[in-house]
C-alpha positions as a printed Julia matrix, in Angstrom:
175×3 Matrix{Float64}:
 -134.26  172.88  -29.17
 -133.17  176.22  -27.7
 -135.54  179.05  -28.69
 -134.24  181.99  -30.72
 -135.15  185.45  -29.45
 -134.69  188.27  -31.91
 -134.69  188.52  -35.66
 -132.1   186.77  -37.8
 -133.83  188.29  -40.84
 -133.36  191.83  -39.48
 -129.67  191.14  -38.82
 -129.29  189.69  -42.32
 -130.94  192.8   -43.79
 -128.75  195.16  -41.74
 -125.57  193.28  -42.7
 -126.61  193.45  -46.35
 -126.5   197.25  -46.16
 -123.15  197.4   -44.32
 -120.05  198.5   -46.19
 -117.66  198.16  -43.24
 -118.54  195.44  -40.75
 -116.77  194.76  -37.44
 -117.3   191.3   -35.91
 -116.32  190.92  -32.25
 -115.49  187.27  -31.66
 -115.93  185.57  -28.31
 -114.81  182.05  -27.41
 -111.87  180.23  -28.97
 -114.02  177.11  -29.27
 -116.62  178.98  -31.34
 -114.33  180.79  -33.75
 -114.56  178.06  -36.41
 -118.35  178.47  -36.35
 -117.89  182.25  -36.45
 -116.01  181.75  -39.7
 -119.02  179.9   -41.14
 -121.27  182.83  -40.17
 -118.79  185.38  -41.55
 -118.72  183.44  -44.83
 -122.49  184.07  -45.08
 -122.14  187.83  -44.64
 -122.19  190.01  -47.74
 -118.84  190.58  -49.38
 -117.2   193.8   -48.32
 -114.85  195.04  -45.67
 -115.12  192.66  -42.7
 -112.83  193.03  -39.71
 -112.83  190.35  -37.01
 -111.63  191.46  -33.58
 -110.4   189.02  -30.96
 -108.91  189.57  -27.49
 -105.49  191.18  -27.22
 -104.27  188.43  -24.91
 -105.59  185.1   -23.73
 -108.32  185.58  -21.12
 -110.64  182.88  -19.84
 -111.54  180.97  -23.05
 -111.69  183.92  -25.47
 -110.34  183.81  -29.01
 -106.95  185.33  -29.85
 -105.21  186.17  -33.14
 -103.61  182.72  -33.09
 -107.1   181.15  -33.06
 -108.34  183.44  -35.84
 -105.41  182.54  -38.09
 -105.69  178.84  -37.18
 -109.26  178.65  -38.57
 -108.37  180.67  -41.67
 -110.32  183.84  -40.9
 -107.68  185.88  -42.72
 -108.92  184.43  -46.03
 -112.29  186.17  -45.63
 -111.76  189.0   -43.16
 -109.07  191.14  -41.59
 -108.28  189.73  -38.13
 -107.15  192.24  -35.49
 -106.88  192.08  -31.73
 -108.55  194.61  -29.49
 -105.42  195.18  -27.41
 -107.17  194.24  -24.18
 -107.32  191.28  -21.86
 -110.71  192.25  -20.41
 -113.48  189.64  -20.69
 -115.67  191.91  -22.8
 -114.93  195.07  -24.76
 -114.0   198.03  -22.6
 -113.32  200.68  -25.23
 -111.02  202.75  -23.02
 -108.84  199.66  -22.55
 -108.66  198.82  -26.28
 -105.94  199.68  -28.8
 -106.13  202.68  -31.12
 -106.41  200.3   -34.11
 -109.46  198.63  -32.57
 -111.11  201.92  -31.57
 -110.64  203.19  -35.14
 -112.25  200.03  -36.56
 -115.1   200.4   -34.02
 -115.67  204.05  -34.99
 -115.45  203.35  -38.73
 -117.79  200.33  -38.83
 -121.31  200.94  -40.05
 -122.38  197.64  -38.46
 -120.92  195.81  -35.47
 -121.78  192.22  -34.56
 -120.72  191.47  -30.96
 -120.72  187.86  -29.8
 -120.99  186.76  -26.2
 -122.52  187.93  -22.96
 -119.29  189.71  -21.95
 -119.49  191.93  -25.04
 -123.17  192.6   -24.32
 -122.47  193.51  -20.7
 -119.58  195.8   -21.61
 -121.07  197.51  -24.7
 -124.87  197.68  -24.3
 -125.94  201.25  -23.75
 -122.41  202.68  -24.02
 -122.34  203.74  -27.64
 -124.49  205.09  -30.43
 -122.79  202.61  -32.78
 -125.07  200.12  -34.63
 -124.26  197.04  -32.53
 -126.04  193.73  -32.92
 -125.5   191.34  -30.02
 -125.44  187.55  -30.43
 -125.28  185.71  -27.13
 -126.81  183.3   -24.66
 -127.8   184.93  -21.35
 -126.2   182.67  -18.77
 -127.65  184.26  -15.67
 -131.11  185.49  -14.64
 -130.03  189.17  -14.57
 -128.81  189.18  -18.19
 -131.87  187.19  -19.29
 -134.21  189.63  -17.57
 -132.29  192.57  -19.06
 -132.96  191.4   -22.64
 -136.4   189.93  -21.95
 -135.46  186.4   -22.96
 -135.26  183.17  -21.01
 -131.94  182.17  -19.51
 -129.96  179.97  -21.96
 -131.95  181.19  -25.0
 -130.19  182.24  -28.19
 -130.45  186.03  -28.45
 -130.04  188.29  -31.48
 -130.49  191.86  -30.35
 -129.76  195.36  -31.54
 -129.54  198.09  -28.88
 -132.73  199.74  -30.13
 -134.68  196.46  -30.26
 -136.83  195.33  -27.37
 -137.5   191.62  -27.23
 -140.98  190.25  -26.62
 -142.45  193.69  -25.91
 -140.39  194.16  -22.76
 -139.72  197.64  -21.4
 -136.29  199.11  -21.9
 -133.97  198.04  -19.11
 -131.18  200.09  -17.6
 -127.67  199.23  -18.83
 -125.97  196.27  -17.2
 -123.41  197.64  -14.73
 -119.93  197.66  -16.2
 -116.62  197.74  -14.44
 -113.26  196.21  -15.1
 -112.75  193.15  -12.91
 -110.12  193.69  -10.27
 -106.91  191.86  -11.05
 -105.89  189.31   -8.5
 -102.5   189.88   -6.99
 -100.18  187.21   -8.25
  -98.65  185.04   -5.63
  -94.88  184.83   -5.75
């Protein structure tokens, strides 16, 4: 069984206090499981953000509607096709939801790499570090399940510098 690093109880407690929660989805294949998690969150304003356009295997509005997320939350797209959440690249609607939320749950290593250390927003990260650098950054083994808030250090590790962020260069399309 894959070890869990971080505190599910602390996330549950923080989500219980939230009045306006923003959930940043990740993979299309996981969005049905995201719905199960969202169903466990306290009732209140929940917005689920997906990618603005299909990128890699990330969830889109079509996926969110397909699994019925609109019955429990307000699905929006972030207006971006970046694999992560680059706020400057996101839509005004998404940036407003991000600024308004009193709790943000961000799924996936791409969201961690693009948001960790960039904002004073209360962001909880849920992801599996897939490379040694990300694992070392959060103080958890590679391939572990991580629940982390930006102010939380795992396993007594020292604070690490932010993971470098830059928008991937677009490949020139061949004609």
